[in-house]
C-alpha positions as CSV (number, residue, x, y, z in Angstrom):
1,M,3.1,38.8,13.1
2,K,2.1,35.1,13.6
3,I,-0.2,35.2,10.5
4,F,2.6,36.7,8.3
5,D,5.1,34.1,9.7
6,K,2.7,31.3,8.8
7,I,2.2,32.7,5.2
8,K,6.0,33.0,4.9
9,N,6.6,29.4,6.1
10,F,3.9,28.2,3.7
11,F,5.7,29.6,0.7
12,I,9.3,29.3,1.8
13,Y,10.9,26.1,3.1
14,T,13.8,26.5,5.6
15,P,15.9,23.3,5.6
16,P,17.1,22.1,9.0
17,D,20.6,22.4,10.3
18,E,23.1,19.6,9.7
19,N,23.1,18.8,13.5
20,F,19.3,18.7,13.5
21,Q,18.0,15.5,15.2
22,F,15.0,14.0,13.5
23,S,12.0,14.1,15.7
24,L,8.4,13.8,14.9
25,K,6.0,16.0,16.9
26,K,3.2,14.2,18.7
27,D,-0.3,15.5,18.5
28,T,-0.9,17.5,21.6
29,S,-4.4,18.8,20.6
30,G,-7.4,18.3,22.8
31,A,-9.7,15.4,22.6
32,V,-12.1,15.4,19.6
33,F,-14.9,13.8,21.6
34,D,-15.6,13.0,25.2
35,V,-15.0,9.3,25.8
36,R,-17.0,9.6,29.0
37,A,-20.1,9.9,26.9
38,E,-19.5,6.5,25.4
39,K,-20.9,3.4,27.0
40,E,-18.3,0.7,27.6
41,E,-19.3,-2.8,26.6
42,P,-19.3,-5.3,29.4
43,P,-16.3,-7.5,29.4
44,A,-16.6,-11.0,28.0
45,P,-16.9,-13.7,30.7
46,K,-13.9,-15.8,31.5
47,I,-13.7,-19.4,30.4
48,S,-15.4,-21.6,33.0
49,K,-14.5,-25.1,34.3
50,D,-18.0,-26.2,33.3
51,I,-17.8,-27.4,29.7
52,E,-21.6,-27.1,29.1
53,Q,-21.5,-23.4,30.1
54,N,-18.6,-22.8,27.8
55,R,-20.4,-24.6,25.0
56,K,-23.6,-22.5,25.4
57,Y,-21.5,-19.3,25.3
58,I,-19.7,-20.4,22.1
59,E,-23.0,-21.4,20.4
60,S,-24.4,-18.0,21.3
61,R,-21.5,-16.0,20.0
62,F,-21.2,-18.0,16.7
63,N,-25.0,-18.3,16.1
64,Y,-24.7,-22.0,16.0
65,P,-26.3,-24.0,14.3
66,L,-27.6,-21.1,12.1
67,N,-23.9,-20.6,11.0
68,N,-23.5,-23.5,8.7
69,D,-19.7,-23.4,8.4
70,V,-19.1,-23.4,12.2
71,I,-18.1,-26.9,13.2
72,I,-18.4,-28.0,16.9
73,R,-16.9,-31.5,17.3
74,D,-17.6,-33.4,20.6
75,L,-15.1,-35.9,22.0
76,T,-14.8,-38.1,25.0
77,L,-11.3,-38.9,26.2
78,N,-10.0,-41.8,28.3
79,G,-11.3,-41.3,31.8
80,D,-14.6,-40.0,30.5
81,I,-13.3,-36.4,30.1
82,K,-15.5,-34.4,27.7
83,I,-14.0,-31.9,25.3
84,F,-15.2,-30.1,22.2
85,L,-13.5,-28.5,19.2
86,V,-14.6,-25.3,17.4
87,F,-13.4,-24.3,14.0
88,Y,-14.6,-22.9,10.7
89,D,-15.0,-25.3,7.8
90,G,-13.0,-24.1,4.8
91,M,-10.6,-22.0,6.8
92,C,-8.8,-24.9,8.6
93,N,-6.7,-27.8,7.4
94,G,-8.8,-30.9,8.3
95,K,-5.8,-33.3,8.1
96,L,-3.9,-31.3,10.7
97,I,-7.0,-31.3,13.0
98,N,-7.3,-35.1,12.6
99,D,-3.6,-36.1,12.9
100,N,-2.3,-33.5,15.4
101,I,-5.3,-32.8,17.6
102,I,-8.0,-35.4,17.6
103,K,-5.8,-38.5,17.2
104,P,-3.4,-37.7,20.0
105,L,-6.2,-36.7,22.4
106,L,-8.1,-40.0,21.8
107,E,-5.1,-42.4,21.8
108,I,-3.0,-41.3,24.7
109,P,-4.5,-42.3,28.1
110,L,-3.3,-39.3,30.0
111,F,-6.4,-38.6,32.1
112,V,-6.4,-41.9,34.0
113,D,-4.1,-40.4,36.6
114,E,-6.0,-37.4,38.1
115,D,-2.7,-35.9,39.4
116,R,-1.6,-35.2,35.9
117,Y,-4.9,-33.5,34.9
118,D,-3.4,-30.1,34.2
119,A,-3.7,-27.5,31.4
120,D,0.0,-27.2,31.0
121,I,0.4,-31.0,30.7
122,I,-2.3,-31.0,28.0
123,L,-0.5,-28.3,26.1
124,E,2.9,-29.8,26.4
125,T,2.0,-33.5,26.0
126,L,-1.2,-34.1,24.1
127,L,-1.4,-31.2,21.5
128,T,1.3,-32.2,19.1
129,H,0.6,-29.3,16.7
130,S,3.6,-27.0,16.5
131,Q,1.7,-23.7,17.0
132,S,-0.6,-24.2,20.1
133,S,-1.3,-21.8,22.9
134,K,-3.5,-21.5,26.0
135,T,-5.8,-18.6,26.9
136,C,-8.3,-17.9,29.7
137,D,-10.7,-15.4,28.2
138,F,-13.3,-15.9,25.5
139,D,-12.4,-12.8,23.4
140,S,-8.9,-14.1,22.7
141,I,-10.0,-17.6,21.8
142,I,-12.8,-16.3,19.5
143,D,-10.4,-14.0,17.7
144,N,-8.2,-17.0,17.1
145,I,-11.1,-19.0,15.7
146,N,-12.1,-16.1,13.4
147,F,-8.5,-16.1,12.1
148,G,-8.6,-19.8,11.2
149,C,-7.5,-21.5,14.4
150,C,-9.1,-24.5,16.0
151,A,-10.1,-24.1,19.7
152,I,-10.2,-26.9,22.2
153,F,-12.3,-26.8,25.4
154,V,-11.7,-29.4,28.1
155,D,-14.2,-30.2,30.9
156,G,-12.8,-29.1,34.3
157,I,-10.2,-26.7,33.0
158,A,-10.9,-22.9,33.1
159,A,-8.9,-22.4,29.9
160,A,-9.0,-23.1,26.2
161,F,-6.4,-24.2,23.8
162,S,-5.8,-22.7,20.3
163,A,-4.0,-24.5,17.4
164,D,-3.0,-22.6,14.3
165,V,-4.4,-24.8,11.5
166,K,-5.5,-22.1,9.1
167,D,-5.6,-23.2,5.4
168,W,-8.0,-20.9,3.6
169,P,-7.9,-20.6,-0.2
170,H,-5.4,-18.2,-1.5
171,R,-3.4,-17.3,-4.6
172,T,0.1,-18.6,-5.2
173,V,3.0,-16.3,-5.7
174,D,2.8,-14.8,-9.2
175,K,4.5,-12.1,-11.3
176,P,3.8,-8.4,-10.5
177,E,0.9,-7.0,-12.5
178,N,1.4,-3.2,-12.2
179,E,5.2,-3.1,-11.5
180,Q,6.6,-5.4,-14.2
181,S,10.3,-5.6,-14.8
182,I,12.5,-7.5,-17.2
183,Y,15.3,-7.6,-14.7
184,G,15.2,-8.5,-11.0
185,P,12.9,-10.8,-9.0
186,Q,9.7,-11.8,-10.6
187,E,7.6,-12.4,-7.5
188,A,4.7,-10.3,-6.2
189,F,2.8,-10.3,-2.9
190,A,-0.3,-12.4,-2.5
191,E,-3.1,-12.1,0.1
192,M,-1.4,-14.2,2.8
193,L,0.2,-12.1,5.6
194,R,2.8,-14.7,6.7
195,G,3.6,-15.5,3.1
196,N,4.2,-11.8,2.3
197,S,6.4,-11.2,5.4
198,A,8.3,-14.4,4.5
199,Q,9.0,-13.1,1.0
200,I,10.6,-9.9,2.6
201,R,12.6,-12.0,5.0
202,K,13.9,-14.0,2.0
203,F,15.7,-10.8,0.9
204,L,16.7,-9.5,4.4
205,K,18.2,-12.5,6.2
206,T,18.8,-10.8,9.6
207,E,17.3,-11.1,13.0
208,K,17.2,-7.3,13.2
209,L,14.2,-7.3,10.9
210,I,11.3,-6.8,13.2
211,C,7.7,-7.9,12.4
212,E,5.6,-6.1,15.0
213,K,2.1,-7.3,15.2
214,T,-0.8,-4.8,14.8
215,T,-4.6,-5.2,14.4
216,I,-6.8,-2.7,12.6
217,G,-10.6,-2.6,12.7
218,N,-12.8,-2.8,15.7
219,I,-14.9,-5.7,14.3
220,S,-12.8,-7.0,11.3
221,K,-9.6,-7.0,13.5
222,T,-7.5,-7.3,10.3
223,P,-4.1,-8.5,11.3
224,G,-0.9,-6.9,10.0
225,V,2.7,-6.4,10.8
226,I,4.9,-3.2,11.0
227,M,8.2,-4.1,9.5
228,Y,11.5,-2.3,10.1
229,I,15.2,-3.0,10.8
230,S,15.7,-2.2,14.5
231,D,19.4,-1.0,14.2
232,I,18.7,1.2,11.2
233,A,15.2,2.7,11.4
234,N,14.7,5.9,13.4
235,E,12.7,5.1,16.6
236,D,10.7,8.3,16.3
237,L,9.5,7.3,12.8
238,V,8.5,3.8,14.1
239,N,6.7,5.3,17.0
240,E,4.8,7.7,14.7
241,V,3.7,4.9,12.4
242,R,2.6,2.9,15.5
243,R,0.7,5.9,16.9
244,R,-1.2,6.5,13.6
245,L,-2.2,2.9,13.2
246,D,-3.3,2.7,16.8
247,G,-5.4,5.8,16.2
248,I,-7.6,4.2,13.5
249,S,-11.1,3.6,14.8
250,M,-13.1,1.8,12.2
251,D,-15.3,-1.2,12.4
252,Y,-14.1,-2.8,9.1
253,V,-10.8,-2.4,7.4
254,I,-10.6,-4.6,4.3
255,S,-7.6,-3.4,2.3
256,I,-4.3,-1.6,2.8
257,E,-5.5,1.3,0.6
258,E,-8.1,2.2,3.3
259,V,-5.3,2.3,5.9
260,S,-3.3,4.6,3.6
261,M,-6.1,7.1,3.4
262,M,-6.5,7.1,7.2
263,I,-2.8,7.7,8.1
264,E,-1.4,10.0,5.4
265,D,-0.6,13.6,6.5
266,N,-2.8,15.4,4.0
267,P,-5.6,13.2,2.6
268,M,-7.1,16.0,0.6
269,M,-4.0,16.4,-1.6
270,I,-4.4,15.4,-5.2
271,T,-1.1,13.5,-5.1
272,G,-0.8,10.7,-2.5
273,H,2.3,10.7,-0.4
274,I,2.4,7.0,0.8
275,L,4.0,4.5,-1.6
276,A,2.1,1.3,-2.2
277,T,4.0,-1.6,-3.9
278,E,3.3,-5.2,-4.8
279,R,7.0,-6.1,-5.0
280,P,8.8,-7.6,-1.9
281,D,12.2,-6.7,-3.3
282,R,11.2,-3.0,-3.3
283,V,10.0,-3.2,0.3
284,A,13.2,-4.9,1.3
285,R,15.3,-2.2,-0.3
286,A,13.2,0.5,1.4
287,L,13.7,-1.2,4.8
288,S,17.4,-1.4,4.3
289,E,17.4,2.4,3.8
290,G,15.7,3.0,7.2
291,R,12.1,3.2,6.2
292,V,9.0,1.4,7.7
293,A,6.6,-0.9,5.9
294,L,3.1,-2.1,6.7
295,V,1.9,-5.5,5.5
296,L,-1.8,-6.3,6.0
297,N,-3.5,-9.6,5.7
298,A,-5.7,-10.1,2.5
299,S,-3.9,-7.2,0.7
300,P,-1.5,-8.0,-2.2
301,R,0.4,-4.7,-1.6
302,A,2.5,-3.2,1.2
303,L,2.8,0.4,2.3
304,I,6.2,2.2,2.5
305,F,6.7,5.3,4.6
306,P,7.9,7.9,4.4
307,T,8.3,8.6,0.7
308,N,9.0,11.7,-1.4
309,A,7.9,13.1,-4.8
310,Y,10.9,11.6,-6.6
311,E,10.4,8.1,-5.5
312,M,6.8,8.1,-6.7
313,T,8.3,8.4,-10.3
314,H,10.8,5.7,-9.8
315,A,10.3,2.2,-11.3
316,A,11.3,-1.0,-9.7
317,S,13.5,-1.9,-12.6
318,D,15.8,1.2,-12.1
319,A,17.7,-0.7,-9.4
320,F,18.6,-3.6,-11.7
321,L,19.7,-1.6,-14.7
322,R,23.1,-0.1,-15.5
323,P,23.1,3.6,-14.5
324,D,23.1,5.0,-18.1
325,F,20.2,2.7,-19.0
326,A,18.2,3.5,-15.8
327,N,18.8,7.3,-16.2
328,M,17.6,7.2,-19.8
329,S,14.5,5.3,-18.7
330,R,13.9,7.7,-15.9
331,L,14.3,10.7,-18.2
332,I,11.7,9.3,-20.7
333,R,9.3,8.7,-17.8
334,L,9.7,12.3,-16.6
335,I,9.1,13.7,-20.1
336,A,6.0,11.4,-20.4
337,I,4.7,12.7,-17.1
338,F,5.0,16.3,-18.2
339,I,3.4,15.5,-21.6
340,S,0.5,13.6,-20.0
341,V,-0.3,16.5,-17.6
342,L,0.5,19.7,-19.6
343,L,0.3,18.9,-23.3
344,P,-3.5,19.3,-23.7
345,G,-3.5,22.6,-21.7
346,I,-0.5,24.0,-23.6
347,F,-2.1,23.1,-26.9
348,L,-5.3,24.9,-26.0
349,A,-3.4,27.9,-24.7
350,I,-1.4,28.2,-27.9
351,T,-4.3,27.7,-30.3
352,M,-6.7,30.0,-28.4
353,F,-4.4,32.8,-27.1
354,H,-0.9,32.5,-28.5
355,E,-1.2,31.7,-32.2
356,E,1.9,33.7,-32.9
357,M,4.1,31.1,-31.3
358,L,3.3,28.5,-34.1
359,P,5.0,28.5,-37.5
360,T,2.8,29.9,-40.2
361,Y,2.4,26.8,-42.2
362,L,1.6,24.7,-39.0
363,L,-1.0,27.3,-38.0
364,Y,-2.5,27.1,-41.5
365,A,-2.6,23.2,-41.2
366,I,-4.3,23.3,-37.8
367,S,-6.9,25.9,-39.0
368,A,-7.6,23.9,-42.2
369,S,-8.2,20.7,-40.2
370,R,-10.6,22.5,-37.9
371,Q,-12.5,24.3,-40.7
372,N,-15.6,22.1,-40.6
373,V,-15.5,21.2,-36.9
374,P,-18.6,22.7,-35.2
375,F,-17.2,22.8,-31.6
376,P,-14.7,25.1,-30.0
377,S,-11.3,23.6,-29.3
378,V,-11.9,23.1,-25.6
379,V,-15.2,21.3,-26.2
380,E,-13.5,19.1,-28.8
381,L,-10.7,18.2,-26.5
382,L,-12.9,17.5,-23.5
383,L,-15.1,15.3,-25.7
384,M,-12.2,13.2,-26.9
385,E,-10.7,13.1,-23.5
386,F,-13.9,11.8,-22.0
387,S,-14.2,9.2,-24.7
388,F,-10.6,8.1,-24.1
389,E,-11.2,7.7,-20.3
390,M,-14.3,5.7,-21.0
391,I,-12.4,3.3,-23.2
392,R,-9.7,3.0,-20.6
393,E,-12.2,2.3,-17.8
394,A,-14.1,-0.2,-20.0
395,G,-10.9,-2.0,-20.9
396,I,-10.0,-2.4,-17.2
397,R,-13.5,-3.7,-16.2
398,M,-13.8,-6.1,-19.2
399,P,-12.3,-9.6,-19.1
400,S,-8.6,-9.6,-20.2
401,P,-9.0,-11.1,-23.7
402,I,-11.8,-8.7,-24.5
403,G,-10.4,-5.7,-22.7
404,S,-7.2,-5.4,-24.9
405,I,-9.3,-5.8,-28.1
406,L,-11.8,-3.2,-26.9
407,G,-9.0,-0.7,-26.2
408,I,-7.5,-1.1,-29.7
409,V,-10.6,-1.5,-31.8
410,G,-12.7,1.0,-29.9
411,G,-10.0,3.7,-30.1
412,L,-9.3,3.2,-33.8
413,I,-13.0,3.0,-34.8
414,L,-14.0,5.9,-32.5
415,G,-11.2,8.1,-33.6
416,Q,-11.6,7.4,-37.3
417,A,-15.4,7.8,-37.1
418,A,-15.1,11.1,-35.2
419,V,-12.7,12.6,-37.8
420,G,-14.8,11.3,-40.7
421,A,-17.9,12.9,-39.2
422,K,-16.1,16.2,-38.8
423,I,-16.8,16.2,-35.0
424,V,-13.1,16.5,-34.1
425,S,-9.9,17.4,-36.0
426,P,-7.1,15.0,-36.8
427,I,-4.6,17.1,-34.8
428,M,-6.8,16.6,-31.7
429,I,-6.7,12.8,-32.1
430,I,-2.9,13.1,-32.2
431,I,-2.8,15.2,-29.0
432,I,-5.1,12.8,-27.1
433,A,-3.1,9.8,-28.3
434,I,0.3,11.2,-27.2
435,T,-1.2,12.3,-23.9
436,G,-2.7,8.8,-23.3
437,I,0.6,7.1,-24.1
438,G,2.4,9.5,-21.7
439,S,0.0,8.6,-18.9
440,F,0.7,4.9,-19.3
441,A,4.4,5.5,-18.8
442,T,3.8,6.6,-15.2
443,A,5.5,4.2,-12.9
444,D,3.0,4.4,-10.0
445,Y,-0.7,3.7,-10.6
446,S,-2.0,6.1,-8.0
447,L,0.3,8.8,-9.3
448,G,-1.3,8.3,-12.7
449,W,-4.7,9.0,-11.2
450,S,-3.5,12.3,-9.8
451,H,-2.0,13.2,-13.1
452,R,-5.3,12.6,-14.9
453,I,-7.0,15.0,-12.5
454,L,-4.3,17.6,-12.9
455,K,-4.6,17.3,-16.7
456,L,-8.2,18.4,-16.5
457,I,-7.3,21.3,-14.3
458,F,-4.6,22.5,-16.7
459,I,-7.0,22.1,-19.6
460,L,-9.5,24.5,-17.9
461,L,-6.7,26.9,-16.9
462,G,-5.1,26.9,-20.4
463,S,-8.4,27.4,-22.2
464,S,-9.4,30.2,-19.8
465,F,-6.2,32.2,-19.2
466,G,-3.6,30.9,-21.7
467,F,0.0,30.5,-20.5
468,F,-0.7,32.8,-17.5
469,G,-3.3,30.2,-16.2
470,I,-0.9,27.3,-16.8
471,A,1.9,29.2,-15.0
472,M,-0.3,30.0,-12.1
473,G,-1.5,26.4,-11.9
474,I,2.1,25.1,-11.8
475,F,3.0,27.6,-9.1
476,I,0.1,26.8,-6.9
477,Y,0.6,23.1,-7.3
478,S,4.4,23.4,-6.5
479,V,3.6,25.4,-3.4
480,L,1.1,22.8,-2.2
481,I,3.6,20.0,-2.9
482,A,6.4,21.9,-1.1
483,S,4.2,22.3,2.0
484,T,3.3,18.6,2.1
485,T,5.0,16.2,4.4
486,S,5.1,12.4,4.6
487,F,5.3,11.2,8.2
488,G,7.1,14.4,9.2
489,I,9.5,14.4,6.2
490,P,9.1,17.2,3.6
491,F,7.7,15.7,0.4
492,L,10.3,17.3,-1.7
493,S,13.2,16.0,0.3
494,P,16.0,16.1,-0.6
495,L,15.7,19.6,-1.9
496,P,17.9,20.9,-4.8
497,G,21.3,21.7,-3.4
498,N,21.4,18.7,-1.1
499,K,24.1,16.1,-1.7
500,L,21.4,13.4,-2.1
501,Y,19.4,15.4,-4.6
502,K,21.3,13.9,-7.6
503,E,20.8,10.5,-6.2
504,A,17.0,11.1,-5.8
505,V,16.6,12.2,-9.4
506,F,19.3,10.2,-11.2
507,V,20.5,6.7,-10.7
508,P,24.1,6.7,-9.4
509,P,26.5,3.8,-9.9
510,I,25.9,1.2,-7.3
511,W,29.4,1.6,-5.8
512,Q,28.7,5.3,-5.1
513,T,25.5,4.7,-3.0
514,E,27.5,4.8,0.2
515,K,25.1,6.6,2.5
516,R,21.4,6.2,3.3
517,P,19.0,9.1,2.8
518,G,20.0,11.7,5.4
519,Y,16.4,13.1,5.7
520,L,15.3,9.8,7.3
521,K,17.9,10.3,10.1
522,P,18.7,6.5,10.3
523,K,20.7,5.1,13.1
524,K,23.4,4.0,10.6
525,D,23.9,6.5,7.9
526,R,26.4,4.4,5.9
527,R,25.3,1.3,4.0
528,E,28.5,0.4,2.3
529,E,32.2,1.1,2.8
530,K,33.9,4.1,1.2
531,I,35.7,1.6,-1.1
532,S,33.2,-1.1,-1.9
533,K,35.0,-2.4,-5.0
534,K,38.1,-3.6,-3.2
535,W,39.3,-5.8,-6.1
536,F,39.8,-2.5,-7.9
537,V,42.3,-1.2,-5.4
538,G,45.9,-1.6,-6.4
539,R,45.2,-3.2,-9.7
């Protein structure tokens, strides 16, 4: 019976009760490997009072002087106290080091009185930099140096001091590249962690917005922050996000896309179910609904979870348009998605298996245009589809001025030459062109990739089995999507029949968006009063 129940649950989704409390199940499976078989690395030695011993260990860890960009600066303070500074050239602000670290240490005669020779006194009196800290182990101080801090070692003190003076090269805030919008903010994320989190705080001016520190990568130790609003986000959701991030065991994590592939529920699905965005206003809106975001250093995008199938088709500009304008734009995008995925397969199914569906004169026109073409329709379509994909990839890889010219000129010349040489028919050029335009109308770039793969699958199904193959493909894909979850949330939430379903598909007037998505189980389900246009009352 258990097998039949699993098959039934796979095909039929049973919505939870209204009183159902959102809770994410923790993984209770056994250990994948035996940790006892692993050899633990010996702990790093503690910082010594002997400055020469500390210097030898630092030189060994940083391969000094082989590492040319590692700077070790020796100083002698008043009272003949030796210290040395360690930092990376190019990652630190030299003016801050000179004015806020070296200059105070050399000018203030603190060490004349031995009674005041204390680590806390040094931190509170001598280091005038605003972000300074003290640590007693080498691992912490080395992590800080690798992140762009300057470390200070003092003779006779079994501790080191870290000053945040990072100033590595980075891009300035620019316009979004992939999520452009005429209305709304025109700022995108850059590669600086604190700059990105500050952009989100610019929209959400509340102390309830939590930036919880996380580090991913055993060697790279890429810093990031888990962002959520503490009095809105569900605690189970936050714990699940934290658990998955802590469960990543990789040496090097460079980009946020790698993290996305490591924490999504079903990484083998064609359609991704974690939303990545480059717009801070979109992240701020998601956090206000009770979602959780991940911002990673050196990544110009942020992850939002959970998400659903409807939000993947939404554009950032929908929130800033009037409802009728936004709904028209959304309808056009949905039609474009269906055209980009199904049009080539439907065309092959009709011309190869269901010719009776076409008007007689249209059928004559298609047959006449293909009279001298030596290839079957499926080979003809795949040939042109492959050529179009090559032009698209070449346009992305080429420099910007050449890429746009390559796409236009290459497409025109290639299409005209193929028709003139009787390799393809004119109707096939039209089908490929309409399909390509529809794919460019997809709001999410990763969703466009999945649609390109689905298009090839439906081409094969339509050319092999006609409408029956396309119907079976739609059915199987729908079942797979319905069985997918995003951090414990069904990917098709809210389902048709739910009160929030219309809000997920269509854009409601802003004064009617009273409640947050119920499937997120937020702590506060209402985001605006029942009557938000109070000036309208009693007019």
